[in-house]
GUROVO-50689 format. One line per field, with one value per residue: residue number from 0; x, y, z of N, C-alpha, C in turn. Coordinates in steps of 0.1 Angstrom, whole numbers, plus 2048, in hexadecimal, padded with zeros to 3 digits. Example, Ala and Ser with C-alpha at 12.3 -4.5 7.8 and 13.67 -1.06 7.14 Angstrom:
fidren <- [0:1];
n.xx <- [884:880];
n.yy <- [7C7:7EA];
n.zz <- [84E:847];
ca.xx <- [87B:889];
ca.yy <- [7D3:7F5];
ca.zz <- [84E:847];
c.xx <- [884:881];
c.yy <- [7DF:800];
c.zz <- [84E:84F];
***
This chain:
fidren <- [0:1:2:3:4:5:6:7:8:9:10:11:12:13:14:15:16:17:18:19:20:21:22:23:24:25:26:27:28:29:30:31:32:33:34:35:36:37:38:39:40:41:42:43:44:45:46:47:48:49:50:51:52:53:54:55:56:57:58:59:60:61:62:63:64:65:66:67:68:69:70:71:72:73:74:75:76:77:78:79:80:81:82:83:84:85:86:87:88:89:90:91:92:93:94:95:96:97:98:99:100:101:102:103:104:105:106:107:108:109:110:111:112:113:114:115:116:117:118:119:120:121:122:123:124:125:126:127:128:129:130:131:132:133:134:135:136:137:138:139:140:141:142:143:144:145:146:147:148:149:150:151:152:153:154:155:156:157:158:159:160:161:162:163:164:165:166:167:168:169:170:171:172:173:174:175:176:177:178:179:180:181:182:183:184:185:186:187:188:189:190:191:192:193:194:195:196:197:198:199:200:201:202:203];
n.xx <- [7A5:7BA:7BA:7A0:7A6:7BA:7AB:798:7A9:7B3:79E:798:7AD:7AA:791:79A:7AD:79C:78B:79D:7A3:78A:787:79D:792:77F:78E:79A:785:780:798:797:782:78A:79E:78D:77E:793:79B:784:784:79E:79A:78A:798:7B4:7CC:7CF:7D0:7E9:7FA:7F8:802:81E:826:82C:843:857:86F:86B:854:85E:870:860:851:867:86D:855:853:869:864:84E:859:86A:857:84C:862:864:84D:853:86A:85E:851:864:86C:87F:880:88E:897:880:875:887:885:869:86B:87C:869:858:867:869:84F:84C:861:856:840:84D:859:843:839:84C:84A:82E:82F:83E:82F:817:824:829:80E:7FE:7E2:7C3:7A8:7B9:7C4:7D6:7D3:7B8:7BA:7C2:7BE:79D:7A0:7B8:7B5:7A2:7B3:7C8:7B5:7AD:7C6:7D1:7BC:7BD:7D9:7DB:7C9:7D5:7EF:7E4:7DF:7F8:804:7F3:7F9:816:814:808:819:82D:823:821:83D:841:832:83E:857:84E:845:82A:823:82F:83E:829:813:809:7F8:7EC:804:806:7EE:7F1:807:7FB:7EA:7FF:809:7F5:7F2:80A:806:7F1:7FE:80E:7FC:7F6:80D:815:7FD:7FC:818:824:815:814];
n.yy <- [8B2:8AE:892:88E:89D:88C:875:87C:881:868:85B:867:85F:844:842:84D:838:823:82C:82E:812:809:817:808:7F0:7F4:7F8:7DF:7D0:7DA:7D4:7B8:7B1:7B3:79E:789:789:786:76C:75E:761:755:73B:734:73B:72E:728:73E:752:74C:74D:769:773:76E:783:798:7AC:79C:7A5:7BF:7BE:7AE:7C0:7D4:7CA:7C8:7E1:7EC:7DD:7E5:801:7FF:7F4:80C:81D:812:814:82E:835:827:837:850:84A:849:862:86A:880:887:86F:862:875:872:857:855:866:854:840:84D:850:836:832:842:837:81D:825:831:819:80B:81E:818:7FE:7FE:80F:800:7E9:7F6:801:7EA:7E6:7DC:7E2:7EC:7E4:7E7:7E2:7CC:7C0:7B5:7A4:78D:770:76C:769:773:78E:794:791:7A4:7BA:7BA:7BB:7D6:7E5:7DD:7E0:7FC:807:800:80D:827:827:826:841:852:849:84F:86C:870:867:87A:891:889:888:8A2:8AC:8A1:8AD:8C8:8C3:8BE:8A4:890:87F:87F:881:86F:861:866:860:845:83C:843:832:818:81A:819:801:7F0:7F5:7EA:7D0:7C9:7C8:7B3:79E:7A2:7A0:783:779:785:788:770:75B:73C];
n.zz <- [985:971:96E:961:948:93E:93A:926:914:90E:906:8EC:8DD:8DC:8CE:8B5:8AD:8AC:898:883:87F:877:85F:852:850:83E:828:824:81D:804:7F6:7FB:7EC:7D2:7D1:7D4:7BD:7AC:7B3:7AB:78F:789:790:779:764:764:756:743:752:75F:747:741:758:756:745:755:769:77D:78A:791:79E:7B5:7C0:7C5:7DB:7EF:7F2:7FE:814:822:826:835:84F:855:85B:871:882:885:893:8AC:8B3:8B5:8CC:8DE:8E0:8CD:8B7:8A0:895:890:87C:867:860:858:840:832:82F:81E:808:7FF:7F7:7E1:7D0:7CD:7BE:7A7:79B:795:783:76E:769:760:749:738:733:729:712:704:6FB:70F:71E:72C:716:700:6DD:6DA:6F4:6F1:6DF:6EC:700:710:72D:732:72C:740:757:752:755:76F:77A:775:783:79D:7A2:79D:7AE:7C5:7C3:7C4:7E0:7EA:7E2:7F0:809:80A:808:820:833:82E:838:853:859:857:86C:881:881:887:8A1:8A5:8A5:8C0:8DB:8ED:8E0:8C6:8B8:89F:88F:893:889:86E:868:869:854:83F:844:83E:822:81A:821:80F:7F8:7FC:7F8:7DD:7D1:7CD:7C0:7A9:79F:7A2:798:78A];
ca.xx <- [7A5:7C4:7B5:795:7AC:7BF:7A0:794:7B3:7B5:791:79A:7B7:7A2:788:7A2:7B1:790:787:7A5:7A0:77E:78A:7A5:789:778:799:79D:77A:782:7A2:793:777:790:7A4:785:77D:79F:79A:779:789:7A8:794:784:7A3:7C2:7D7:7CE:7D8:7F8:802:7F8:80C:82C:82B:82E:851:859:879:867:84B:865:876:856:850:872:86B:849:856:874:85B:845:864:86F:84A:84C:86D:861:843:85B:873:856:84E:870:870:889:878:896:898:872:873:890:87D:85D:86E:881:85D:850:86F:866:842:851:868:84C:837:854:85A:835:838:856:843:821:833:844:822:810:82B:825:802:7F7:7DC:7B6:7A3:7C2:7C2:7DF:7CF:7AC:7BE:7C7:7B4:796:7A6:7C4:7AE:79E:7BF:7CD:7AE:7AF:7D3:7D0:7B4:7C1:7E6:7D8:7C3:7E0:7F8:7DF:7E1:807:805:7EC:802:820:810:803:825:835:81C:823:84A:843:82D:848:860:848:83F:81C:825:838:83E:81E:807:80F:7EE:7EC:80E:802:7E5:7F8:80F:7F1:7E7:808:80C:7E9:7F6:814:800:7E8:807:812:7F2:7F6:81A:815:7F2:7FF:824:82B:80D:819];
ca.yy <- [8B8:8A9:885:890:89F:87F:86B:882:87E:85A:857:86C:855:836:845:84E:82B:81B:831:829:803:807:81B:7FF:7E3:7F5:7F6:7CF:7CB:7DE:7CA:7AA:7AF:7B1:793:77E:78A:77F:75D:757:75E:74C:72E:732:73C:72C:727:74B:75C:748:753:776:777:76D:78F:7A2:7AD:797:7AA:7CB:7BA:7AB:7CD:7DE:7C2:7C9:7EF:7EE:7D8:7EF:80C:7FB:7F2:818:824:80C:818:83D:835:825:842:85B:847:84C:870:86D:886:887:863:860:87D:86B:84A:859:86A:849:839:854:84E:828:831:847:82E:812:82B:833:80E:808:826:813:7F2:7FF:816:7F6:7E2:7FF:804:7DD:7E5:7D3:7EA:7E9:7E7:7E9:7D8:7C1:7B8:7B1:796:783:767:773:767:77C:79B:796:791:7B2:7C4:7BA:7BF:7E3:7EA:7DA:7E8:80B:80C:7FF:819:833:829:829:84D:858:846:857:87A:870:865:885:899:886:88C:8B1:8AE:89E:8B8:8D3:8C1:8BB:896:88F:875:880:881:86A:858:868:859:837:839:843:827:80F:81B:815:7F2:7EA:7F7:7E0:7C2:7C7:7C5:7A5:795:7A6:79C:775:777:78B:786:763:751:734];
ca.zz <- [975:967:969:955:93C:93A:936:91A:907:90B:8FD:8DF:8D7:8DB:8C4:8A9:8AB:8A9:88B:877:87D:870:851:84B:84C:831:81C:823:816:7F6:7EF:7FB:7E3:7C4:7D1:7D3:7AF:7A6:7B5:7A2:77F:789:78F:76D:759:76B:74B:73D:75E:760:73D:743:765:751:73F:760:76B:788:792:796:7A9:7C2:7C5:7CF:7E9:7F8:7F5:805:822:829:829:844:858:857:862:880:88A:888:8A0:8B7:8B5:8BD:8DC:8E8:8E1:8C3:8AB:895:88E:88B:871:85C:85D:850:832:82C:829:814:7FC:7FB:7EF:7D5:7C9:7C8:7B2:79C:797:790:777:764:764:757:73E:730:72E:71F:707:6FC:6F8:716:728:72B:70A:6F5:6D3:6DE:6FF:6ED:6D7:6F6:705:71A:73A:733:72B:74D:760:754:75B:77F:77E:775:78D:7A9:7A7:79C:7BC:7D0:7BF:7C9:7EE:7EE:7DF:7FB:816:80A:80C:82E:83A:82D:840:85F:85B:859:879:88C:883:88E:8AC:8A7:8A9:8CA:8E3:8F6:8D6:8BB:8B2:88F:888:894:87F:860:868:869:846:838:844:834:814:81A:823:803:7EE:800:7F3:7D0:7C9:7C8:7B8:79B:799:7A6:793:780];
c.xx <- [7AD:7BF:7A9:79B:7B4:7B7:79B:79C:7B4:7A9:792:7A3:7AF:79A:790:7A8:7A6:78B:790:7A5:796:780:794:79D:783:782:79B:791:77C:78C:79E:78A:77F:799:79A:77F:786:79E:790:77E:795:7A6:78F:78F:7B1:7CD:7D9:7D4:7E4:7FF:803:801:819:830:82D:83E:853:864:875:85B:852:86A:86E:853:859:870:860:84D:860:86C:851:84F:867:863:84C:857:86A:855:849:865:86B:854:858:874:87A:882:881:895:88A:870:87B:889:873:862:875:874:857:85B:86C:859:846:857:85E:843:841:858:84D:834:841:84E:836:825:838:838:81A:816:82A:817:7F8:7EF:7CD:7AF:7AD:7C1:7CC:7D8:7C2:7AD:7C1:7BB:7AB:79C:7B1:7BF:7AA:7AA:7C5:7C5:7AD:7BD:7D5:7C7:7B8:7CF:7E4:7D5:7CF:7EC:7F2:7E0:7EE:80A:800:7F4:80F:81E:80E:810:82D:82F:81F:831:84A:83C:835:852:85B:844:833:81B:82F:835:830:812:80B:805:7EC:7F7:80D:7F8:7E9:801:807:7EC:7F1:80B:801:7EE:802:80E:7F8:7F4:80D:80A:7F4:803:818:808:7F5:80C:82B:821:814:810];
c.yy <- [8B0:89A:885:894:895:875:870:87D:870:856:85B:863:848:838:845:840:822:81F:82D:81A:802:80B:80F:7F4:7E7:7F4:7E6:7CA:7CE:7D6:7BC:7A6:7AC:7A5:788:77E:783:771:755:755:756:73E:72A:733:73A:72D:735:753:759:74C:762:77C:777:77A:79A:7A2:7AA:79F:7B8:7C7:7B7:7B7:7D3:7D8:7C9:7D9:7F2:7E9:7E2:7FB:80A:7F9:803:81F:81D:811:827:83D:831:82F:84C:857:849:85B:873:873:886:87B:860:868:875:85F:84B:85E:85F:840:840:852:83F:827:837:83E:823:819:82D:824:80A:811:81E:805:7F4:807:80C:7ED:7E9:7FF:7F5:7DC:7DC:7DE:7E8:7EE:7EA:7DF:7CC:7B9:7AF:7A4:78A:77A:76F:774:772:78B:79F:799:7A0:7BD:7C5:7BE:7CF:7EA:7E9:7E1:7F5:80E:80B:80B:826:833:82B:839:854:855:84C:865:879:86F:871:890:896:889:89B:8B2:8AB:8A7:8C3:8D2:8BF:8AE:896:882:873:87F:87D:862:85A:861:849:834:839:837:81A:80E:814:807:7EB:7E9:7EC:7D2:7BF:7C3:7B6:79B:798:79F:78C:771:77A:786:778:757:74A:72C];
c.zz <- [96C:963:961:948:935:934:929:910:903:901:8F0:8D7:8D4:8CE:8B6:8A5:8A5:89A:880:877:875:860:84A:848:83F:825:81B:81B:808:7EF:7EF:7EF:7D4:7C7:7CF:7C6:7A7:7A7:7AD:794:77E:787:780:762:75D:760:746:747:760:755:73D:74E:75F:74A:748:762:77A:791:797:7A1:7B6:7C7:7CC:7DA:7F2:7FB:800:816:829:82C:836:850:85E:85F:871:888:88E:895:8AB:8BC:8BC:8CB:8E4:8E7:8D6:8B7:89F:88C:888:87C:864:858:854:842:82A:827:81D:806:7F7:7F4:7E2:7CC:7C5:7BB:7A5:793:78F:782:76A:760:75A:749:733:72A:724:712:6FD:6F9:702:720:724:71D:6FF:6EB:6D6:6E9:6FA:6E6:6DF:6F8:710:728:73B:733:73A:759:761:758:76A:783:77F:780:79B:7AD:7A5:7AA:7C6:7CE:7C6:7D8:7F1:7EB:7EC:807:815:80E:81A:836:83A:836:850:863:85D:868:885:88D:889:89C:8B2:8AA:8B2:8D2:8EC:8EB:8C9:8B3:8A4:888:888:88C:871:85C:864:85A:83D:837:83D:828:811:81A:816:7FA:7F1:7F9:7E2:7C8:7C5:7BF:7AA:795:79A:79F:788:778];
***
């Protein structure tokens, strides 16, 4: 009886992990398509893309890279902690990761507020007076980073739920597959930014 129950539980966990990996694969296709589109236009408008990239805030982009890497580290520590039965540490690491997500979005708000204040936003009169390649660059910039920001928001909310579930005991050392899957989602968000940062902020 106990062996059968154990097998059923293991099968459920395998299915949950497989489902998460399939979902992450669709996310890779989504962002991968945007990166391919970026590469096509970069090849066509290299100088215009380079000029447009100079208008981005490199310091905030760099800070957000450090912030997301820190968040991924905290999530990894939380999973390790729950495996050892240290619910308190896991909970605090998750709240720390939630804070990094909020900090990232705050920085992005500051950055976009400044850019919009200078008239750089889709279909703005200022932007439409620029070279066609620059218009395309900022169009891709707002679409890609806006979509990524939405993923950061969803991930932050998800990690907050995980922290609450750790506190209530719903996630524990015997049942933490949901936390693992949430961590995989957050790591993907981080990985996508690792590609975004050099493509947009370090383009010379």
